[in-house]
MIPATI-613535 format. One line per 2 residues: number of its first residue (from 1); their letters; for each residue y, x, z of N, C-alpha, C, O. Coordinates in nm, 3 decimals. Atoms other than C-alpha are relative to their C-alpha. Example, Ala and Ser with C-alpha at 12.3 -4.5 7.8 and 13.67 -1.06 7.14 Angstrom:
// residues 2
1	as	-0.119,0.089,0.000,-0.450,1.230,0.780,0.120,0.090,0.000,0.118,0.194,0.066 | -0.119,-0.082,-0.006,-0.106,1.367,0.714,0.109,-0.077,0.073,0.220,-0.026,0.090
// end
This chain:
// residues 200
1	xx	0.064,-0.076,-0.106,2.652,-7.601,6.433,0.095,0.104,0.060,0.173,0.166,-0.013 | -0.072,-0.108,-0.065,2.812,-7.371,6.689,-0.099,0.113,0.024,-0.220,0.090,0.032
3	xx	0.088,-0.115,-0.016,2.675,-7.023,6.741,0.031,0.073,0.129,0.147,0.097,0.160 | -0.010,-0.087,-0.115,2.613,-6.828,7.060,-0.096,0.113,-0.022,-0.217,0.099,-0.002
5	xx	0.087,-0.108,0.039,2.484,-6.492,6.956,-0.074,-0.040,-0.125,-0.013,-0.076,-0.226 | 0.082,0.041,0.114,2.196,-6.567,6.725,-0.058,-0.140,0.020,-0.141,-0.184,-0.060
7	xx	0.057,0.132,-0.030,2.124,-6.908,6.880,0.095,-0.109,-0.045,0.214,-0.109,-0.011 | -0.080,0.113,0.044,2.246,-7.223,6.715,-0.003,-0.108,0.107,-0.110,-0.146,0.156
9	xx	-0.011,0.105,-0.099,2.370,-7.486,6.958,0.040,-0.128,-0.070,0.151,-0.136,-0.124 | -0.033,0.125,0.070,2.357,-7.841,6.818,0.126,-0.064,0.056,0.147,-0.068,0.177
11	xx	-0.124,0.067,-0.038,2.690,-8.021,6.823,-0.014,-0.151,-0.023,-0.082,-0.196,-0.116 | -0.001,0.144,0.017,2.741,-8.392,6.870,0.143,-0.050,0.027,0.222,0.016,0.093
13	xx	-0.134,0.056,-0.011,3.047,-8.616,6.855,0.003,-0.109,0.108,-0.084,-0.196,0.111 | -0.017,0.102,-0.104,3.164,-8.821,7.154,0.047,-0.131,-0.064,0.141,-0.132,-0.143
15	xx	-0.038,0.130,0.054,3.182,-9.191,7.071,0.134,-0.049,0.054,0.195,-0.139,-0.003 | -0.125,0.043,-0.059,3.487,-9.223,7.294,0.121,0.074,-0.055,0.208,0.013,-0.117
17	xx	-0.118,-0.078,0.042,3.729,-8.939,7.219,-0.017,0.065,-0.137,0.077,0.121,-0.192 | 0.031,-0.051,0.134,3.558,-8.831,6.893,0.001,0.151,-0.009,-0.001,0.205,-0.120
19	xx	0.006,-0.146,0.004,3.557,-8.463,6.991,-0.145,0.046,-0.012,-0.236,-0.024,0.033 | 0.134,-0.056,0.016,3.257,-8.244,6.903,-0.023,0.107,0.106,0.062,0.192,0.130
21	xx	0.036,-0.096,-0.103,3.082,-8.047,7.175,-0.148,0.033,-0.010,-0.223,-0.038,-0.077 | 0.143,-0.026,-0.013,2.749,-7.879,7.245,-0.065,-0.123,0.061,-0.014,-0.180,0.158
23	xx	0.057,0.126,-0.047,2.514,-8.169,7.298,-0.047,0.005,0.145,-0.059,-0.099,0.210 | 0.039,-0.008,-0.141,2.403,-8.035,7.636,0.119,-0.015,0.093,0.103,-0.016,0.215
25	xx	-0.121,0.026,-0.080,2.764,-8.088,7.753,0.041,-0.146,-0.008,0.150,-0.183,0.037 | -0.029,0.141,0.019,2.749,-8.459,7.670,-0.105,-0.086,0.068,-0.212,-0.038,0.106
27	xx	0.099,0.098,-0.046,2.576,-8.771,7.801,-0.069,-0.060,-0.122,-0.004,-0.100,-0.218 | 0.077,0.056,0.111,2.299,-8.894,7.573,-0.043,-0.143,0.033,-0.077,-0.174,0.148
29	xx	0.045,0.139,-0.014,2.213,-9.261,7.520,-0.098,-0.030,-0.112,-0.083,0.018,-0.224 | 0.098,0.041,0.101,1.917,-9.412,7.338,-0.010,-0.152,-0.002,0.034,-0.220,0.092
31	xx	0.016,0.145,0.016,1.834,-9.760,7.214,-0.144,-0.037,0.030,-0.237,0.019,-0.028 | 0.134,0.045,-0.033,1.535,-9.939,7.369,-0.048,-0.099,-0.106,0.032,-0.147,-0.186
33	xx	0.050,0.101,0.094,1.306,-10.171,7.167,0.067,-0.136,0.018,0.069,-0.217,-0.075 | -0.071,0.126,-0.026,1.500,-10.458,7.329,0.148,0.009,-0.039,0.226,-0.081,-0.007
35	xx	-0.137,-0.023,0.047,1.823,-10.319,7.174,0.099,0.021,0.115,0.217,-0.012,0.103 | -0.086,-0.035,-0.112,1.959,-10.210,7.512,0.037,0.148,-0.008,-0.047,0.232,-0.041
37	xx	-0.046,-0.140,-0.001,2.166,-9.891,7.536,-0.035,0.059,0.137,0.013,0.013,0.240 | 0.053,-0.057,-0.123,1.993,-9.672,7.795,0.048,0.144,0.017,0.030,0.225,-0.074
39	xx	-0.037,-0.140,-0.025,2.138,-9.353,7.951,-0.124,0.088,0.007,-0.224,0.050,0.069 | 0.112,-0.094,0.001,1.907,-9.055,7.895,0.049,0.131,0.063,0.083,0.225,-0.009
41	xx	-0.060,-0.113,-0.071,2.020,-8.807,8.161,-0.071,0.132,-0.028,-0.008,0.238,-0.024 | 0.075,-0.123,0.025,1.744,-8.557,8.080,-0.011,0.034,-0.148,-0.069,0.137,-0.184
43	xx	0.007,-0.022,0.146,1.780,-8.587,7.700,-0.144,0.021,-0.045,-0.174,0.111,-0.123 | 0.142,-0.014,0.033,1.405,-8.638,7.672,-0.059,-0.126,-0.064,-0.168,-0.122,-0.121
45	xx	0.056,0.124,0.052,1.361,-8.999,7.565,-0.004,0.001,-0.152,0.084,0.059,-0.217 | 0.011,0.002,0.146,1.246,-9.063,7.209,0.107,-0.090,-0.063,0.165,-0.176,0.003
47	xx	-0.095,0.084,0.073,1.473,-9.214,6.948,0.129,0.074,-0.030,0.156,0.183,0.022 | -0.127,-0.058,0.041,1.807,-9.143,6.794,0.101,-0.010,0.115,0.116,-0.116,0.176
49	xx	-0.095,-0.002,-0.110,2.069,-9.042,7.046,0.143,-0.025,-0.045,0.182,0.010,-0.156 | -0.145,0.008,0.014,2.434,-9.136,7.075,0.059,0.068,0.122,-0.006,0.077,0.226
51	xx	-0.054,-0.086,-0.104,2.670,-8.935,7.289,0.143,-0.037,0.038,0.222,-0.085,-0.043 | -0.138,0.003,-0.047,2.982,-8.951,7.502,0.021,0.123,0.087,-0.075,0.183,0.136
53	xx	-0.031,-0.103,-0.098,3.160,-8.689,7.708,-0.049,-0.046,0.137,-0.070,-0.165,0.160 | 0.038,0.035,-0.136,3.054,-8.675,8.072,0.128,-0.040,0.073,0.178,0.031,0.160
55	xx	-0.131,0.047,-0.045,3.362,-8.878,8.152,0.002,-0.152,-0.012,-0.020,-0.207,-0.120 | 0.002,0.146,0.001,3.388,-9.242,8.250,0.101,-0.059,-0.097,0.082,-0.170,-0.147
57	xx	-0.101,0.051,0.092,3.699,-9.279,8.035,-0.054,-0.005,-0.143,-0.028,-0.102,-0.215 | 0.057,-0.001,0.134,3.514,-9.182,7.718,-0.106,-0.109,-0.015,-0.114,-0.175,-0.118
59	xx	0.102,0.104,0.004,3.225,-9.413,7.803,0.065,-0.138,-0.007,0.021,-0.224,-0.083 | -0.072,0.127,0.003,3.467,-9.699,7.871,0.056,-0.027,-0.139,0.043,-0.138,-0.190
61	xx	-0.056,0.014,0.135,3.640,-9.640,7.537,-0.108,-0.034,-0.101,-0.090,-0.121,-0.186 | 0.109,0.023,0.094,3.309,-9.627,7.350,-0.051,-0.144,0.008,-0.082,-0.205,-0.094
63	xx	0.048,0.137,-0.017,3.202,-9.962,7.498,0.104,-0.100,-0.050,0.072,-0.192,-0.124 | -0.105,0.096,0.036,3.534,-10.138,7.453,0.027,-0.002,-0.150,0.066,-0.106,-0.204
65	xx	-0.022,-0.006,0.145,3.563,-10.023,7.091,-0.128,-0.022,-0.080,-0.131,-0.003,-0.202 | 0.128,0.036,0.064,3.200,-10.121,7.018,-0.056,0.115,-0.083,-0.112,0.094,-0.191
67	xx	0.046,-0.116,0.075,3.114,-9.769,6.912,-0.152,0.015,-0.001,-0.208,0.073,-0.093 | 0.146,-0.008,0.000,2.749,-9.799,7.013,-0.057,-0.086,-0.112,-0.155,-0.048,-0.177
69	xx	0.044,0.086,0.110,2.708,-10.086,6.767,0.019,0.073,-0.133,-0.068,0.068,-0.219 | -0.025,-0.074,0.124,2.865,-9.873,6.494,-0.096,0.117,-0.014,-0.143,0.148,-0.124
71	xx	0.089,-0.116,0.005,2.652,-9.575,6.585,-0.142,-0.038,-0.041,-0.202,0.029,-0.125 | 0.137,0.041,0.029,2.321,-9.762,6.573,-0.009,-0.097,-0.117,-0.118,-0.129,-0.164
73	xx	-0.006,0.092,0.115,2.436,-9.996,6.294,-0.082,-0.126,0.025,-0.149,-0.178,-0.064 | 0.072,0.122,-0.038,2.290,-10.293,6.481,0.065,-0.055,0.128,0.127,0.020,0.204
75	xx	-0.051,0.057,-0.124,2.392,-10.535,6.756,-0.078,0.056,0.118,-0.201,0.061,0.115 | 0.065,-0.057,-0.117,2.319,-10.380,7.094,0.039,-0.080,0.124,0.138,-0.152,0.124
77	xx	-0.025,0.069,-0.126,2.302,-10.514,7.449,0.063,0.098,0.097,0.007,0.203,0.127 | -0.072,-0.085,-0.094,2.555,-10.368,7.691,0.069,-0.087,0.105,0.119,-0.195,0.074
79	xx	-0.080,0.065,-0.103,2.706,-10.473,8.022,0.147,0.020,-0.034,0.181,0.105,-0.117 | -0.144,-0.030,0.011,3.085,-10.500,8.040,0.027,0.143,0.041,-0.047,0.200,0.122
81	xx	-0.027,-0.142,-0.019,3.243,-10.155,8.046,0.000,0.041,0.147,-0.062,0.140,0.184 | -0.011,-0.039,-0.141,3.323,-10.151,8.418,-0.136,0.003,0.068,-0.165,0.094,0.145
83	xx	0.133,0.005,-0.060,2.970,-10.252,8.517,-0.089,0.112,-0.052,-0.165,0.173,0.024 | 0.087,-0.103,0.058,2.803,-10.011,8.276,0.040,0.139,0.051,-0.046,0.223,0.079
85	xx	-0.048,-0.127,-0.053,3.021,-9.721,8.392,-0.053,0.020,0.142,-0.096,0.130,0.178 | 0.050,-0.011,-0.137,2.920,-9.795,8.753,-0.151,0.021,0.000,-0.204,0.091,0.087
87	xx	0.144,-0.020,0.013,2.556,-9.814,8.644,-0.032,0.147,-0.028,-0.123,0.204,0.033 | 0.020,-0.142,0.031,2.577,-9.465,8.493,0.038,0.086,0.120,-0.030,0.185,0.150
89	xx	-0.041,-0.074,-0.120,2.764,-9.340,8.801,-0.112,0.000,0.105,-0.142,0.102,0.166 | 0.109,0.010,-0.097,2.481,-9.467,9.022,-0.119,0.087,-0.042,-0.184,0.148,0.043
91	xx	0.111,-0.084,0.048,2.224,-9.290,8.804,0.028,0.148,0.026,-0.060,0.222,0.070 | -0.038,-0.140,-0.023,2.412,-8.961,8.827,-0.003,0.033,0.149,-0.045,0.142,0.189
93	xx	0.003,-0.018,-0.145,2.450,-9.004,9.203,-0.145,0.006,0.050,-0.178,0.090,0.134 | 0.141,0.002,-0.041,2.080,-9.087,9.242,-0.070,0.130,-0.036,-0.162,0.173,0.034
95	xx	0.059,-0.128,0.039,1.992,-8.766,9.058,0.027,0.104,0.108,-0.062,0.182,0.141 | -0.033,-0.096,-0.107,2.172,-8.563,9.327,-0.086,-0.027,0.123,-0.146,0.064,0.179
97	xx	0.079,0.038,-0.118,2.002,-8.756,9.608,-0.147,0.038,-0.020,-0.211,0.091,0.071 | 0.140,-0.029,0.028,1.663,-8.717,9.441,-0.031,0.149,0.007,-0.135,0.189,0.061
99	xx	0.022,-0.145,-0.002,1.698,-8.341,9.396,0.006,0.055,0.142,-0.074,0.141,0.179 | -0.008,-0.044,-0.140,1.807,-8.291,9.758,-0.128,-0.040,0.073,-0.182,0.036,0.153
101	xx	0.124,0.045,-0.062,1.507,-8.498,9.865,-0.119,0.088,-0.035,-0.200,0.121,0.051 | 0.109,-0.087,0.042,1.268,-8.285,9.661,0.010,0.138,0.065,-0.090,0.196,0.108
103	xx	-0.020,-0.131,-0.064,1.421,-7.965,9.796,-0.034,-0.006,0.148,-0.088,0.090,0.204 | 0.033,0.016,-0.142,1.386,-8.099,10.149,-0.150,-0.004,0.022,-0.202,0.057,0.116
105	xx	0.147,0.006,-0.012,1.018,-8.182,10.096,-0.063,0.138,-0.020,-0.170,0.167,0.035 | 0.050,-0.135,0.023,0.973,-7.825,9.975,0.041,0.097,0.112,0.010,0.216,0.106
107	xx	-0.040,-0.083,-0.113,1.122,-7.698,10.302,0.115,0.094,-0.030,0.125,0.200,0.031 | -0.107,-0.089,0.044,1.430,-7.554,10.134,0.139,-0.043,0.047,0.239,0.014,0.005
109	xx	-0.129,0.052,-0.046,1.703,-7.749,10.316,0.022,0.031,0.148,-0.067,0.011,0.230 | -0.046,-0.015,-0.138,1.891,-7.656,10.634,0.114,-0.100,0.018,0.211,-0.097,-0.058
111	xx	-0.099,0.106,-0.015,2.094,-7.949,10.767,0.083,0.012,0.126,0.032,0.051,0.231 | -0.089,-0.002,-0.115,2.395,-7.969,10.998,0.101,0.112,-0.009,0.069,0.223,-0.049
113	xx	-0.108,-0.097,0.013,2.728,-7.790,11.014,-0.026,0.131,0.071,-0.005,0.237,0.012 | 0.021,-0.124,-0.076,2.636,-7.540,11.287,-0.115,0.081,-0.059,-0.108,0.204,-0.064
115	xx	0.113,-0.072,0.058,2.301,-7.455,11.127,0.036,0.060,-0.135,-0.012,0.168,-0.171 | -0.046,-0.055,0.128,2.465,-7.410,10.789,0.087,0.123,0.023,0.074,0.223,-0.047
117	xx	-0.084,-0.115,-0.035,2.724,-7.180,10.947,-0.085,0.120,0.039,-0.057,0.232,-0.002 | 0.091,-0.109,-0.041,2.444,-6.976,11.107,-0.072,0.058,-0.121,-0.088,0.180,-0.133
119	xx	0.072,-0.047,0.120,2.257,-6.958,10.776,0.089,0.089,-0.087,0.043,0.187,-0.145 | -0.094,-0.079,0.080,2.568,-6.826,10.601,0.021,0.139,0.059,0.052,0.234,-0.014
121	xx	-0.020,-0.130,-0.067,2.593,-6.545,10.858,-0.129,0.080,0.010,-0.126,0.197,0.050 | 0.129,-0.067,-0.013,2.223,-6.459,10.845,-0.025,0.101,-0.110,0.052,0.114,-0.205
123	xx	0.036,-0.101,0.099,2.051,-6.185,10.651,-0.045,-0.063,-0.133,-0.013,-0.013,-0.240 | 0.046,0.069,0.121,1.887,-6.428,10.408,0.088,-0.122,-0.020,0.062,-0.230,0.033
125	xx	-0.098,0.107,0.019,2.176,-6.638,10.291,-0.050,-0.105,-0.098,-0.130,-0.075,-0.187 | 0.043,0.107,0.092,2.130,-6.976,10.116,0.055,0.021,-0.140,0.146,0.101,-0.162
127	xx	-0.047,-0.008,0.138,2.175,-7.020,9.745,0.114,-0.097,-0.029,0.186,-0.081,-0.128 | -0.103,0.102,0.023,2.407,-7.320,9.780,0.029,-0.073,0.130,-0.062,-0.100,0.209
129	xx	-0.041,0.085,-0.112,2.604,-7.508,10.044,0.063,-0.126,-0.058,0.149,-0.118,-0.146 | -0.058,0.128,0.043,2.681,-7.877,9.993,0.064,-0.064,0.122,-0.003,-0.090,0.222
131	xx	-0.077,0.061,-0.110,2.951,-8.027,10.215,0.018,-0.148,-0.030,0.048,-0.186,-0.144 | -0.015,0.145,0.018,2.967,-8.403,10.268,0.143,-0.033,-0.039,0.239,0.027,0.010
133	xx	-0.133,0.038,0.049,3.257,-8.571,10.091,0.085,-0.068,0.106,0.207,-0.073,0.094 | -0.074,0.072,-0.103,3.351,-8.765,10.405,0.006,0.076,0.132,0.034,0.016,0.236
135	xx	-0.009,-0.079,-0.120,3.340,-8.480,10.655,0.148,0.019,0.035,0.234,0.007,-0.052 | -0.140,-0.022,-0.039,3.657,-8.410,10.855,0.056,0.120,-0.076,-0.015,0.213,-0.112
137	xx	-0.064,-0.106,0.077,3.908,-8.190,10.678,-0.019,0.137,0.065,-0.041,0.236,-0.005 | 0.012,-0.127,-0.071,3.885,-7.920,10.946,-0.140,0.060,-0.015,-0.155,0.178,-0.044
139	xx	0.138,-0.049,0.010,3.505,-7.895,10.940,-0.030,0.040,-0.144,-0.091,0.145,-0.169 | 0.024,-0.031,0.140,3.492,-7.907,10.561,0.065,0.131,-0.041,0.002,0.213,-0.109
141	xx	-0.072,-0.122,0.035,3.753,-7.634,10.524,-0.067,0.122,0.061,-0.076,0.227,-0.003 | 0.066,-0.111,-0.067,3.572,-7.413,10.775,-0.130,0.039,-0.072,-0.157,0.157,-0.093
143	xx	0.126,-0.027,0.068,3.237,-7.447,10.597,0.024,0.060,-0.139,-0.044,0.154,-0.179 | -0.030,-0.051,0.134,3.388,-7.391,10.253,0.053,0.144,0.008,0.018,0.228,-0.074
145	xx	-0.052,-0.136,-0.019,3.577,-7.084,10.380,-0.113,0.098,0.028,-0.118,0.207,-0.030 | 0.112,-0.087,-0.035,3.261,-6.938,10.530,-0.090,0.026,-0.122,-0.134,0.138,-0.145
147	xx	0.081,-0.018,0.121,3.065,-7.000,10.209,0.068,0.094,-0.098,0.003,0.178,-0.161 | -0.076,-0.086,0.091,3.341,-6.834,10.007,-0.003,0.145,0.045,-0.024,0.236,-0.035
149	xx	-0.001,-0.136,-0.055,3.359,-6.531,10.236,-0.135,0.068,-0.022,-0.140,0.187,-0.052 | 0.134,-0.057,0.014,2.983,-6.481,10.214,-0.054,-0.012,-0.143,-0.171,0.014,-0.169
151	xx	0.032,0.005,0.144,2.986,-6.538,9.837,-0.120,-0.089,-0.031,-0.207,-0.055,-0.111 | 0.104,0.101,0.024,2.760,-6.843,9.849,0.067,-0.117,-0.071,0.166,-0.171,-0.021
153	xx	-0.059,0.115,0.071,2.834,-7.117,9.591,0.002,-0.124,0.090,-0.087,-0.144,0.172 | -0.007,0.123,-0.078,2.946,-7.445,9.742,0.047,-0.115,-0.089,0.112,-0.095,-0.191
155	xx	-0.044,0.122,0.066,3.001,-7.801,9.629,0.026,-0.106,0.108,-0.027,-0.098,0.218 | -0.025,0.114,-0.088,3.135,-8.119,9.791,-0.059,-0.122,-0.069,-0.021,-0.155,-0.182
157	xx	0.066,0.114,0.064,2.918,-8.423,9.725,-0.070,-0.087,0.103,-0.101,-0.042,0.214 | 0.067,0.103,-0.081,2.757,-8.736,9.873,0.064,-0.012,0.139,0.171,0.044,0.162
159	xx	-0.060,0.028,-0.130,2.816,-8.847,10.233,-0.087,0.051,0.115,-0.202,0.091,0.095 | 0.076,-0.041,-0.119,2.710,-8.756,10.585,-0.122,-0.090,0.019,-0.230,-0.042,0.053
161	xx	0.113,0.093,-0.013,2.494,-9.069,10.595,-0.108,0.028,-0.104,-0.227,0.017,-0.075 | 0.098,-0.035,0.104,2.330,-8.969,10.265,-0.087,0.117,0.046,-0.209,0.113,0.035
163	xx	0.075,-0.116,-0.049,2.234,-8.632,10.411,-0.096,-0.041,0.111,-0.213,-0.001,0.111 | 0.085,0.043,-0.110,2.102,-8.796,10.726,-0.120,-0.079,-0.047,-0.231,-0.060,0.002
165	xx	0.110,0.082,0.052,1.895,-9.048,10.532,-0.105,0.085,-0.069,-0.225,0.063,-0.053 | 0.094,-0.087,0.071,1.741,-8.778,10.314,-0.083,0.083,0.097,-0.203,0.100,0.078
167	xx	0.069,-0.088,-0.095,1.656,-8.556,10.611,-0.074,-0.078,0.108,-0.152,-0.021,0.184 | 0.064,0.080,-0.102,1.541,-8.848,10.826,0.058,0.026,0.138,-0.013,0.019,0.238
169	xx	-0.066,-0.033,-0.126,1.795,-8.759,11.094,0.134,-0.071,0.006,0.166,-0.154,-0.080 | -0.136,0.054,-0.012,2.143,-8.851,11.215,0.085,0.058,-0.113,0.046,0.156,-0.175
171	xx	-0.086,-0.052,0.106,2.431,-8.800,10.969,0.026,0.150,0.017,0.037,0.200,0.129 | -0.024,-0.144,0.000,2.491,-8.437,10.875,0.124,0.031,-0.083,0.145,-0.030,-0.187
173	xx	-0.125,-0.033,0.069,2.821,-8.278,10.769,-0.022,0.089,-0.121,0.062,0.094,-0.211 | 0.026,-0.092,0.112,2.661,-8.027,10.533,-0.147,0.038,-0.002,-0.219,0.020,0.097
175	xx	0.134,-0.056,0.010,2.336,-7.882,10.408,0.008,0.133,-0.074,0.101,0.157,-0.151 | 0.015,-0.124,0.074,2.231,-7.540,10.285,-0.131,-0.006,-0.076,-0.233,-0.051,-0.023
177	xx	0.119,0.001,0.085,1.983,-7.504,10.000,-0.045,0.144,-0.023,0.035,0.228,-0.065 | 0.052,-0.136,0.019,1.760,-7.196,9.986,0.006,0.039,-0.147,-0.003,-0.047,-0.235
179	xx	-0.005,-0.051,0.137,1.784,-6.978,9.677,-0.126,-0.041,-0.076,-0.235,-0.048,-0.018 | 0.113,0.042,0.083,1.561,-7.088,9.390,0.044,-0.099,-0.105,0.163,-0.121,-0.127
181	xx	-0.027,0.088,0.113,1.535,-7.335,9.107,0.083,-0.122,0.031,0.155,-0.173,-0.055 | -0.075,0.121,-0.034,1.683,-7.628,9.296,0.151,0.024,0.000,0.228,-0.069,-0.021
183	xx	-0.144,-0.029,-0.005,2.019,-7.451,9.324,0.066,-0.031,-0.133,0.166,-0.103,-0.137 | -0.059,0.023,0.132,2.091,-7.451,8.951,-0.004,-0.148,-0.036,0.092,-0.201,-0.094
185	xx	0.011,0.142,0.031,1.966,-7.809,8.916,0.103,-0.083,0.077,0.163,-0.175,0.021 | -0.096,0.075,-0.082,2.184,-7.934,9.201,0.144,0.027,-0.043,0.225,-0.066,-0.049
187	xx	-0.135,-0.032,0.047,2.494,-7.751,9.080,0.030,-0.079,-0.127,0.139,-0.135,-0.142 | -0.019,0.074,0.125,2.448,-7.907,8.737,0.017,-0.149,0.027,0.108,-0.213,-0.027
189	xx	-0.006,0.144,-0.028,2.385,-8.256,8.877,0.131,-0.038,0.068,0.190,-0.140,0.035 | -0.125,0.030,-0.071,2.685,-8.243,9.111,0.119,0.014,-0.093,0.209,-0.070,-0.092
191	xx	-0.113,-0.021,0.092,2.918,-8.103,8.846,0.007,-0.112,-0.104,0.116,-0.157,-0.138 | 0.000,0.111,0.096,2.811,-8.370,8.597,0.054,-0.128,0.065,0.131,-0.202,0.004
193	xx	-0.047,0.119,-0.072,2.870,-8.642,8.857,0.151,0.003,0.020,0.220,-0.096,-0.004 | -0.143,-0.011,-0.027,3.215,-8.514,8.948,0.080,0.000,-0.131,0.191,-0.054,-0.135
195	xx	-0.066,0.007,0.131,3.306,-8.462,8.582,0.011,-0.145,-0.048,0.114,-0.187,-0.100 | 0.002,0.140,0.043,3.207,-8.821,8.510,0.109,-0.080,0.071,0.173,-0.166,0.011
197	xx	-0.099,0.072,-0.079,3.435,-8.944,8.787,0.142,0.052,-0.024,0.240,-0.008,0.022 | -0.132,-0.060,0.025,3.720,-8.720,8.668,0.051,0.079,0.119,0.171,0.095,0.136
199	xx	-0.040,-0.074,-0.119,3.719,-8.517,8.989,0.000,0.151,-0.023,0.031,0.227,0.069 | 0.000,-0.144,0.030,3.685,-8.178,8.816,0.096,0.024,-0.113,0.113,0.138,-0.157
// end
């Protein structure tokens, strides 16, 4: 166990690199009744968990070295490493899209580069700015600079088309998320996604 103050933080070992970390810093996997290895992004599913770092390299190693079979001490069903890694990537990406969608339904999203810029200069500043990964370098740099100057956290994630689809509008270069619970959830989801891809 690791200790933070008086709180014990459970440690788990990555099946890929074999390092021990706080389990909330790892990806959890569980075994279904059909002996399939299922990602448990929320760490809520019942059953014994196995873990890897939030890193596609560790997951690839765990699959190729048959570490899930060793962990569960039984034959398990798994796609080839490349396919399974992409499956997990899609799940992590879908989590970001889903959270943005929920925040939008709650009326907490401002979409579009100019509107985000205005929001950053307003009296009630957003809690988070998300810039599309495929926006032009000039526009992206301008938005990130403005967010930094106004001390608003920012992240780069998903695409202009993703933003447009979520908002039901034309592609958008960026969105601003109002302060509140969705900010922390989105920061976590985006950071986990980028960590998995090795972009952080």
